[in-house]
MARRO-721177 format. One record per residue (C-alpha): residue number from 1; residue in three letters; x, y, z. Coordinates in steps of 0.5 Angstrom, whole numbers, padded with zeros to 4 digits. Layout:
BEGIN
- NUM/Ala/X/Y/Z
...
# end
This chain:
BEGIN
- 1/Met/0106/0134/-0144
- 2/Ala/0101/0135/-0151
- 3/Phe/0101/0140/-0156
- 4/Ala/0095/0142/-0153
- 5/Asp/0099/0145/-0147
- 6/Ser/0103/0150/-0151
- 7/Asn/0101/0156/-0146
- 8/Ser/0104/0153/-0140
- 9/Ala/0109/0157/-0136
- 10/Glu/0114/0152/-0137
- 11/Leu/0114/0153/-0145
- 12/Ala/0112/0161/-0144
- 13/Ser/0120/0161/-0140
- 14/Trp/0122/0157/-0146
- 15/Arg/0120/0162/-0150
- 16/Asp/0124/0167/-0146
- 17/Thr/0130/0163/-0146
- 18/Val/0130/0163/-0154
- 19/Thr/0128/0170/-0156
- 20/Arg/0134/0173/-0150
- 21/Phe/0138/0168/-0154
- 22/Leu/0137/0171/-0161
- 23/Ala/0137/0178/-0158
- 24/Asp/0144/0177/-0156
- 25/Glu/0147/0173/-0161
- 26/Val/0142/0174/-0168
- 27/Glu/0139/0182/-0168
- 28/Pro/0146/0185/-0168
- 29/His/0148/0181/-0173
- 30/Tyr/0143/0179/-0178
- 31/Glu/0144/0185/-0183
- 32/Lys/0151/0183/-0184
- 33/Trp/0149/0177/-0185
- 34/Glu/0144/0178/-0189
- 35/Lys/0149/0181/-0193
- 36/Ala/0154/0177/-0193
- 37/Gly/0150/0171/-0196
- 38/Ile/0151/0166/-0190
- 39/Val/0150/0165/-0183
- 40/Pro/0157/0164/-0180
- 41/Arg/0159/0156/-0177
- 42/Glu/0160/0158/-0170
- 43/Leu/0153/0161/-0169
- 44/Tyr/0150/0153/-0169
- 45/Asp/0156/0151/-0164
- 46/Lys/0153/0157/-0159
- 47/Leu/0145/0154/-0161
- 48/Gly/0148/0147/-0159
- 49/Ala/0151/0149/-0152
- 50/Ala/0146/0153/-0151
- 51/Gly/0142/0147/-0152
- 52/Leu/0137/0150/-0158
- 53/Leu/0139/0145/-0163
- 54/Cys/0135/0138/-0163
- 55/Val/0131/0139/-0157
- 56/Asp/0126/0133/-0157
- 57/Leu/0131/0128/-0159
- 58/Pro/0131/0123/-0153
- 59/Glu/0137/0124/-0148
- 60/Glu/0140/0119/-0150
- 61/Tyr/0142/0122/-0156
- 62/Gly/0144/0128/-0153
- 63/Gly/0137/0131/-0154
- 64/Ser/0132/0134/-0148
- 65/Ala/0126/0130/-0150
- 66/Ala/0122/0135/-0149
- 67/Pro/0116/0136/-0152
- 68/Leu/0115/0138/-0159
- 69/Ala/0111/0145/-0158
- 70/Phe/0119/0146/-0154
- 71/Ser/0122/0145/-0161
- 72/Phe/0117/0148/-0166
- 73/Ala/0117/0155/-0161
- 74/Ile/0125/0155/-0164
- 75/Ala/0123/0156/-0170
- 76/Glu/0116/0161/-0169
- 77/Glu/0120/0166/-0165
- 78/Ser/0126/0166/-0169
- 79/Ala/0120/0167/-0176
- 80/Arg/0117/0173/-0172
- 81/Leu/0123/0176/-0171
- 82/Gly/0124/0176/-0178
- 83/Tyr/0130/0172/-0179
- 84/Met/0127/0166/-0184
- 85/Ser/0135/0164/-0187
- 86/Leu/0136/0162/-0179
- 87/Thr/0129/0159/-0179
- 88/Ser/0131/0155/-0185
- 89/Asn/0137/0153/-0183
- 90/Met/0136/0150/-0176
- 91/Met/0128/0147/-0179
- 92/Met/0133/0143/-0183
- 93/His/0137/0141/-0178
- 94/Ser/0133/0139/-0173
- 95/Asp/0126/0138/-0174
- 96/Ile/0128/0134/-0181
- 97/Val/0134/0131/-0182
- 98/Ala/0134/0129/-0174
- 99/Pro/0128/0125/-0174
- 100/Tyr/0130/0122/-0181
- 101/Ile/0136/0119/-0177
- 102/Leu/0132/0118/-0171
- 103/His/0126/0114/-0174
- 104/Leu/0130/0110/-0180
- 105/Gly/0138/0109/-0178
- 106/Thr/0141/0104/-0174
- 107/Glu/0143/0104/-0166
- 108/Ala/0150/0106/-0169
- 109/Gln/0148/0112/-0174
- 110/Lys/0144/0115/-0169
- 111/Gln/0150/0115/-0164
- 112/Lys/0154/0117/-0169
- 113/Tyr/0151/0123/-0171
- 114/Leu/0145/0125/-0167
- 115/Pro/0149/0127/-0160
- 116/Arg/0154/0131/-0165
- 117/Met/0148/0134/-0168
- 118/Ala/0144/0136/-0161
- 119/Arg/0152/0140/-0160
- 120/Gly/0152/0144/-0166
- 121/Gln/0158/0140/-0168
- 122/Cys/0155/0136/-0174
- 123/Phe/0150/0140/-0178
- 124/Gly/0145/0136/-0183
- 125/Ala/0143/0137/-0190
- 126/Leu/0138/0133/-0194
- 127/Ala/0139/0132/-0201
- 128/Met/0133/0130/-0206
- 129/Thr/0132/0136/-0211
- 130/Glu/0137/0136/-0218
- 131/Pro/0138/0141/-0223
- 132/Gly/0133/0137/-0228
- 133/Thr/0128/0135/-0223
- 134/Gly/0124/0139/-0218
- 135/Ser/0119/0136/-0214
- 136/Asp/0118/0129/-0218
- 137/Leu/0123/0126/-0214
- 138/Gln/0122/0119/-0218
- 139/Ala/0126/0123/-0224
- 140/Ile/0132/0124/-0220
- 141/Arg/0139/0122/-0223
- 142/Thr/0143/0121/-0218
- 143/Ser/0146/0113/-0218
- 144/Ala/0150/0109/-0212
- 145/Val/0152/0103/-0215
- 146/Pro/0155/0097/-0212
- 147/Asp/0162/0097/-0211
- 148/Gly/0165/0091/-0207
- 149/Asp/0161/0091/-0201
- 150/Gly/0158/0098/-0201
- 151/Trp/0157/0104/-0206
- 152/Arg/0159/0108/-0210
- 153/Leu/0155/0115/-0210
- 154/Asn/0155/0120/-0217
- 155/Gly/0151/0126/-0218
- 156/Ser/0149/0132/-0216
- 157/Lys/0144/0136/-0212
- 158/Thr/0142/0143/-0212
- 159/Phe/0137/0148/-0207
- 160/Ile/0140/0145/-0201
- 161/Thr/0139/0148/-0195
- 162/Asn/0145/0148/-0190
- 163/Gly/0150/0145/-0196
- 164/Gln/0155/0150/-0194
- 165/His/0156/0147/-0187
- 166/Ala/0153/0141/-0187
- 167/Gly/0157/0135/-0184
- 168/Val/0153/0130/-0186
- 169/Val/0148/0130/-0192
- 170/Ile/0142/0124/-0192
- 171/Val/0142/0124/-0200
- 172/Ala/0137/0120/-0204
- 173/Ala/0140/0116/-0210
- 174/Lys/0138/0111/-0215
- 175/Thr/0140/0104/-0214
- 176/Asp/0136/0100/-0218
- 177/Ala/0134/0105/-0225
- 178/Lys/0129/0099/-0227
- 179/Ala/0125/0100/-0221
- 180/Gly/0122/0106/-0221
- 181/Ala/0120/0109/-0214
- 182/Lys/0122/0103/-0211
- 183/Gly/0129/0103/-0214
- 184/Met/0131/0110/-0209
- 185/Thr/0135/0109/-0203
- 186/Leu/0138/0114/-0198
- 187/Phe/0144/0114/-0196
- 188/Leu/0148/0118/-0190
- 189/Val/0154/0122/-0193
- 190/Asp/0160/0125/-0188
- 191/Thr/0162/0131/-0192
- 192/Gly/0169/0130/-0191
- 193/Gln/0169/0124/-0195
- 194/Pro/0173/0124/-0202
- 195/Gly/0170/0125/-0208
- 196/Phe/0164/0130/-0205
- 197/Arg/0165/0138/-0207
- 198/Arg/0161/0144/-0205
- 199/Gly/0159/0148/-0211
- 200/Arg/0156/0155/-0210
- 201/Asn/0152/0158/-0204
- 202/Leu/0147/0160/-0208
- 203/Glu/0144/0167/-0208
- 204/Lys/0137/0169/-0208
- 205/Ile/0130/0175/-0208
- 206/Gly/0130/0173/-0201
- 207/Met/0133/0168/-0195
- 208/His/0140/0172/-0197
- 209/Ala/0143/0168/-0191
- 210/Ala/0140/0162/-0192
- 211/Asp/0145/0156/-0193
- 212/Thr/0143/0154/-0201
- 213/Ser/0148/0151/-0204
- 214/Glu/0150/0146/-0210
- 215/Leu/0153/0139/-0208
- 216/Phe/0157/0134/-0212
- 217/Phe/0158/0127/-0211
- 218/Asp/0164/0124/-0216
- 219/Asp/0166/0118/-0215
- 220/Val/0164/0118/-0207
- 221/Arg/0166/0111/-0203
- 222/Leu/0160/0109/-0199
- 223/Gly/0161/0103/-0193
- 224/Pro/0154/0097/-0193
- 225/Asp/0153/0102/-0186
- 226/Ala/0151/0108/-0191
- 227/Val/0145/0106/-0192
- 228/Leu/0140/0110/-0188
- 229/Gly/0134/0106/-0188
- 230/Arg/0131/0100/-0192
- 231/Leu/0134/0099/-0199
- 232/Gly/0130/0101/-0204
- 233/Gly/0126/0104/-0199
- 234/Gly/0128/0111/-0200
- 235/Phe/0122/0114/-0203
- 236/Gly/0117/0111/-0198
- 237/His/0121/0113/-0193
- 238/Leu/0121/0121/-0196
- 239/Ile/0113/0120/-0196
- 240/Asp/0113/0118/-0189
- 241/Glu/0117/0124/-0186
- 242/Leu/0113/0129/-0190
- 243/Pro/0108/0131/-0185
- 244/Arg/0114/0134/-0181
- 245/Glu/0117/0137/-0186
- 246/Arg/0110/0141/-0188
- 247/Leu/0109/0142/-0181
- 248/Met/0115/0146/-0180
- 249/Leu/0113/0150/-0186
- 250/Ala/0107/0152/-0183
- 251/Val/0110/0153/-0176
- 252/Ala/0115/0159/-0179
- 253/Ala/0109/0161/-0184
- 254/Val/0104/0163/-0179
- 255/Ala/0110/0165/-0174
- 256/His/0112/0169/-0180
- 257/Ala/0106/0172/-0181
- 258/Glu/0104/0175/-0173
- 259/Gly/0111/0178/-0173
- 260/Ala/0109/0182/-0180
- 261/Leu/0103/0184/-0177
- 262/Gln/0105/0187/-0170
- 263/Arg/0111/0191/-0173
- 264/Thr/0105/0194/-0178
- 265/Ile/0101/0194/-0172
- 266/Glu/0106/0199/-0169
- 267/Tyr/0108/0203/-0175
- 268/Val/0100/0205/-0177
- 269/Thr/0100/0207/-0170
- 270/Ser/0105/0212/-0170
- 271/Arg/0106/0214/-0177
- 272/Lys/0101/0221/-0179
- 273/Ala/0098/0222/-0186
- 274/Phe/0093/0228/-0186
- 275/Gly/0094/0230/-0179
- 276/Gln/0092/0223/-0176
- 277/Thr/0095/0217/-0175
- 278/Val/0095/0212/-0181
- 279/Ala/0091/0206/-0176
- 280/Ser/0085/0211/-0175
- 281/Phe/0084/0210/-0183
- 282/Gln/0078/0206/-0184
- 283/Asn/0082/0202/-0190
- 284/Thr/0087/0201/-0185
- 285/Arg/0083/0198/-0179
- 286/Phe/0079/0193/-0184
- 287/Glu/0085/0191/-0187
- 288/Leu/0089/0190/-0180
- 289/Ala/0082/0185/-0179
- 290/Lys/0082/0181/-0184
- 291/Val/0089/0180/-0184
- 292/Lys/0089/0177/-0177
- 293/Thr/0082/0173/-0178
- 294/Asp/0086/0170/-0184
- 295/Ile/0093/0168/-0179
- 296/Glu/0088/0166/-0173
- 297/Thr/0084/0161/-0177
- 298/Thr/0090/0159/-0180
- 299/Arg/0093/0158/-0173
- 300/Ala/0087/0154/-0170
- 301/Phe/0088/0149/-0177
- 302/Tyr/0096/0149/-0175
- 303/Glu/0095/0147/-0168
- 304/Lys/0090/0141/-0170
- 305/Cys/0095/0138/-0174
- 306/Cys/0100/0138/-0169
- 307/Arg/0096/0134/-0164
- 308/Leu/0095/0130/-0170
- 309/Tyr/0102/0129/-0171
- 310/Glu/0104/0128/-0163
- 311/Glu/0098/0123/-0164
- 312/Gly/0102/0120/-0170
- 313/Lys/0095/0121/-0175
- 314/Leu/0098/0127/-0179
- 315/Asp/0097/0123/-0186
- 316/Val/0100/0126/-0192
- 317/Pro/0094/0130/-0195
- 318/Thr/0093/0133/-0189
- 319/Ala/0099/0136/-0189
- 320/Ala/0099/0138/-0196
- 321/Val/0093/0142/-0193
- 322/Leu/0096/0145/-0188
- 323/Lys/0102/0147/-0192
- 324/Leu/0098/0150/-0198
- 325/Ala/0093/0154/-0194
- 326/Ser/0099/0156/-0189
- 327/Ser/0104/0159/-0195
- 328/Glu/0099/0162/-0198
- 329/Met/0096/0166/-0192
- 330/Glu/0103/0168/-0190
- 331/Gly/0104/0171/-0198
- 332/Arg/0097/0174/-0197
- 333/Val/0099/0177/-0190
- 334/Val/0106/0180/-0192
- 335/Asp/0103/0183/-0198
- 336/Ala/0098/0187/-0194
- 337/Cys/0102/0189/-0189
- 338/Leu/0108/0191/-0193
- 339/Gln/0102/0196/-0197
- 340/Leu/0100/0199/-0190
- 341/Phe/0108/0202/-0191
- 342/Gly/0106/0205/-0196
- 343/Gly/0113/0207/-0200
- 344/Tyr/0117/0205/-0194
- 345/Gly/0114/0198/-0195
- 346/Tyr/0119/0198/-0201
- 347/Met/0125/0200/-0198
- 348/Ala/0130/0195/-0195
- 349/Glu/0131/0199/-0189
- 350/Tyr/0125/0197/-0186
- 351/Pro/0125/0190/-0184
- 352/Ile/0117/0189/-0187
- 353/Ser/0121/0188/-0194
- 354/Arg/0125/0182/-0192
- 355/Tyr/0118/0179/-0190
- 356/Trp/0116/0180/-0196
- 357/Thr/0121/0177/-0200
- 358/Asp/0122/0171/-0195
- 359/Ala/0116/0169/-0195
- 360/Arg/0115/0168/-0203
- 361/Val/0120/0161/-0202
- 362/Gln/0114/0158/-0197
- 363/Arg/0110/0156/-0204
- 364/Ile/0115/0153/-0208
- 365/Tyr/0120/0149/-0203
- 366/Gly/0117/0143/-0199
- 367/Gly/0114/0142/-0205
- 368/Thr/0111/0147/-0210
- 369/Asn/0103/0149/-0208
- 370/Glu/0101/0146/-0215
- 371/Ile/0104/0139/-0213
- 372/Met/0100/0140/-0205
- 373/Lys/0093/0142/-0209
- 374/Glu/0095/0135/-0213
- 375/Val/0096/0131/-0207
- 376/Ile/0090/0133/-0204
- 377/Ala/0085/0132/-0211
- 378/Arg/0088/0126/-0211
- 379/Ser/0086/0123/-0203
- 380/Leu/0079/0126/-0206
- 381/Val/0077/0123/-0212
- 382/Gly/0084/0119/-0215
- 383/Arg/0088/0120/-0220
# end
């Protein structure tokens, strides 16, 4: 099934399954998780048991071999409902880490990790960012030096999604400090290994329940089978996988904006001011029209990019355009929606306030929007 068939009855039924799970297992507890600063580990066991993790993996690796639209529907429905902390964690696991292992891993690595990831028994994280480096991946200092037939890993990472719950972490490390981009290699690190240590679960201004952590590697001994992909090929592998990562950010951005709009329509059609509903004022109606137009035009480009990805044609510059456009749109939409709530929009008891704070990071992670502009510009006029 192609992504163009995204309105099929089968997909609609799947969305119902997803929303029922969210209503039963997430909605009653989400506020508590936001206050606690983390989603409980047991939820991922339930997601795996319900078949909601890694659904597009081949069946031999524990997935359902579902079309891409089915995987994206999980992120869309959770983002639409405003559960962006959970959305972020699930996307990292199912739509970023699992594809890395599927595309780059040896058969032994795939068999070791992917079935357990699909069941929710092993959660995945990707560790690139360091305290002294953000989008400049070539400047990382975490290193892996030869040690017998394997490697010894040292360094630290920060802002790592799923760091607290991860059972396996894909770590970007320098294996040749003099080789520039060609001196970076990816490693699969089991978090139970000696020398691996989790730091703080970081406190953020939004996405409070999202597991975002510091990680430390102190003489972690890795075998030769820990290398993911080509030795020295890490930077190229990261670039190759960026289109899907940035596509997933757009999935969440569009659905999150749609959810904010729906909540705002419900509010302005019931809230009264000066003897009439807020929705009856021309300013409200025009703002809603602008927001709807912004969402729909971005969704059209997003769906085009989904088709390109399925065809293996979504390149890095186009994915950067999508990430830039969708995250900027999301910011405009949630800000306009919050404004229509008036003072209540600034109150934490109203979900629209969470939409607003959760949306802000979308313009930062996955490569800042300033970096997206540079990527796009280079594709047009060079350096």
